[in-house]
C-alpha positions as CSV (number, residue, x, y, z in Angstrom):
1,M,-0.2,0.3,0.8
2,R,2.9,2.5,1.1
3,H,4.9,1.7,-2.2
4,K,1.5,2.4,-4.7
5,R,0.9,6.0,-2.5
6,L,4.6,7.4,-3.4
7,T,4.4,5.7,-6.9
8,Q,1.2,7.9,-7.5
9,L,2.9,10.6,-6.3
10,L,6.3,10.2,-8.0
11,Q,5.5,10.5,-12.0
12,F,7.5,12.2,-14.2
13,N,6.0,14.8,-16.4
14,K,8.2,15.8,-19.7
15,T,6.0,19.1,-20.2
16,Y,7.1,20.5,-17.1
17,L,10.2,19.4,-17.0
18,S,10.9,21.1,-20.7
19,L,9.4,24.4,-19.5
20,A,11.5,24.4,-15.9
21,I,14.3,24.3,-18.1
22,V,13.6,26.8,-20.4
23,L,13.4,29.1,-17.9
24,F,16.2,28.1,-16.0
25,L,17.8,29.5,-19.5
26,V,16.1,32.2,-19.0
27,E,17.2,33.5,-15.7
28,I,20.4,32.2,-16.6
29,L,20.4,35.2,-19.5
30,I,18.9,37.5,-17.2
31,A,22.3,36.8,-14.2
32,L,24.1,37.2,-17.2
33,F,23.6,39.8,-19.4
34,V,21.0,41.8,-17.6
35,N,21.6,44.7,-15.4
36,D,19.0,47.4,-15.2
37,Q,16.3,47.8,-11.9
38,W,13.4,46.0,-13.4
39,I,13.9,43.3,-15.1
40,R,17.2,41.2,-13.2
41,P,15.2,41.9,-9.8
42,Y,11.1,41.2,-10.2
43,A,11.2,39.8,-13.4
44,G,13.6,37.4,-12.6
45,D,11.7,36.8,-9.4
46,F,8.7,36.7,-10.9
47,L,9.8,33.7,-13.1
48,V,11.9,32.1,-10.5
49,V,8.9,31.1,-8.7
50,I,7.7,29.5,-12.0
51,L,10.5,27.4,-12.4
52,I,10.3,25.7,-9.1
53,Y,6.7,25.5,-9.8
54,C,7.2,23.6,-12.9
55,F,10.8,21.5,-11.8
56,I,8.5,20.0,-8.7
57,K,5.1,18.9,-11.0
58,S,8.0,17.9,-12.9
59,F,8.9,14.6,-11.1
60,F,5.7,14.8,-8.4
61,N,1.8,14.2,-9.3
62,L,0.8,16.8,-6.6
63,S,-2.4,19.6,-7.5
64,F,-1.6,23.0,-8.6
65,W,-2.9,24.1,-5.8
66,S,-0.7,22.3,-3.4
67,T,2.3,23.0,-5.3
68,A,1.9,26.4,-5.7
69,I,1.7,26.9,-2.0
70,I,4.9,25.0,-1.0
71,V,6.3,27.0,-3.8
72,L,5.2,30.7,-2.5
73,C,6.7,29.0,1.0
74,F,9.7,28.2,-0.3
75,S,10.0,31.5,-1.8
76,F,8.7,34.1,1.1
77,F,10.6,32.1,3.2
78,V,14.1,32.4,1.5
79,E,13.2,36.6,1.1
80,F,12.9,35.7,5.0
81,T,16.4,34.8,5.4
82,Q,17.5,38.0,3.6
83,H,16.1,40.2,6.5
84,L,17.8,38.1,8.6
85,N,20.9,38.7,6.5
86,L,22.0,34.7,6.4
87,I,24.0,34.9,4.4
88,G,26.2,37.0,6.5
89,K,25.8,35.0,9.7
90,L,26.8,32.0,7.8
91,G,30.1,34.1,6.2
92,L,29.6,33.5,2.6
93,E,29.0,37.4,2.0
94,H,31.6,36.6,-0.7
95,S,29.7,33.7,-2.4
96,D,28.4,34.0,-6.2
97,I,27.0,31.1,-5.4
98,A,25.4,31.4,-2.4
99,K,23.9,35.0,-3.0
100,A,22.5,33.6,-6.9
101,I,20.7,31.1,-5.4
102,L,20.0,32.7,-1.7
103,G,19.9,36.4,-2.7
104,N,21.6,39.3,-0.5
105,S,18.6,41.9,-0.4
106,F,15.0,42.1,1.0
107,A,12.2,43.8,-0.9
108,W,9.1,44.1,-0.2
109,L,8.6,43.9,-4.3
110,D,10.3,40.6,-4.4
111,L,6.9,39.1,-2.3
112,F,5.0,40.8,-4.9
113,A,7.0,40.0,-7.8
114,Y,6.3,36.3,-6.4
115,V,2.4,36.4,-5.3
116,T,2.2,37.1,-9.1
117,G,4.6,34.6,-10.4
118,I,2.0,32.3,-8.4
119,L,-0.9,34.0,-9.7
120,S,0.4,33.2,-13.3
121,V,0.8,30.0,-12.4
122,I,-3.2,28.9,-11.6
123,I,-4.7,31.7,-13.9
124,L,-2.2,29.2,-16.8
125,E,-3.3,26.2,-14.9
126,K,-7.6,27.1,-14.9
127,I,-7.9,28.2,-17.7
128,Y,-5.0,27.8,-20.4
129,F,-4.6,24.0,-19.7
130,K,-7.9,23.7,-18.1
131,N,-6.9,21.8,-14.6
132,P,-9.6,21.3,-12.7
133,H,-7.7,20.6,-8.8
């Protein structure tokens, strides 16, 4: 019985994985070539929650509501660690990788970007993909 539940939870979805890969490449291009006051900080945050959502949906058969809530909570948690200066407390303030993954400054507008990214996912799932759950 436990094995059956696990196999129902684990499910590969190539469409979501393809979307995640494309979004990851877009995020890399933004990080490498865009240094402005709007696209890099806010469009990047908007896209990263969609990227994480697609990555999770690539391997787990979760409802889109559950996945959206998990991703939003995770994103808020990461932003909260920025508010607490976790990178500085861990001595990673000179690590470009740590700053890229965890970020290095708290911003209220980042939370707004995360919410709008997740709302976009929900709208796409409900309307475009006609997902009833």
